N, C-alpha and C positions, 0 to 999 in steps of 0.2 A: 621826637627825641633828638638831642644834639650829642654826637660822639666827638670827643676831643682826645688828643694825646697830651699827656702831662709828663714833663721831664723834671725830676727832683734831684737836688744837689745836696751834698754833705749831710748835715743833720736832718734834712727833710726826707731822705731816702727811707723807704719802708724796709724794715728788717723782716726777712722771711727765713724759713728753714733752709732755703737754697742760697741765702746770702742777701745783700742789699738789693732792693728793687729800685732801679733808677728811672724807669719809664712805665707809665700806666695808660691804659685806655679807659676812659671814663665816659659814661652816658648820663646826661642831665636833661631835665625838661627844657623845652624852648623858652628863651628869655632869661636863662640863668646867667649870672655874672661870675667873674673870677672869684669874688667873695663867696658866692655859693659853692663854687668848686673847692675852695680852701676849707670851708665848713664841712663839706661832704667828706673830704680827705681826713678830717679830724686834726688839722694843723692848728696848733695853738700859738704859734709865733705871731706877735703883733704885726700888723700891716706895715708899720714904719720900720720894722726890722727885717723886711723881706724885699727883694728885688723881683719884680714881675715883668717878664718879657713874653709877648705874644706875637708869633709869626715874625720874629726878628726885631720887634720894636718894643721899647719900654712902654708900659701902660699902667693903669691903676686897677684896683680890684673892682671898680664899678663898671668896667668894660663888659658888655654883653657878648657871650660866646656864640660863635657860629660853627656849623658842622665842619669838622676836619681842622679846626684851629690847633696849633701847637703852642702850649703854654709851658714856660720854663719858670720854676719857682726856686729861688735860692736865697739863703740868708744874706742880708746886707753885711758888708764888711765895715767895721768901724775902726777908724784910726785913733790910736792913742791910748 
């Protein structure tokens, strides 16, 4: 299994009785991608409306996750 840390921003944060949850530890099967992570989290925002940063670098949802990766998911800002 692959355990990663996910950081969620603004509308992607999880609402809990204790308030918004900004950081989660998630365990996924080996070979899982960021797209699998997004599906597991139940995030319905389209990929083109999200900025994905893993370990400090912009990436795509096709990237395969490795143990202890840090994934930041945030809604993309649109101008105009």
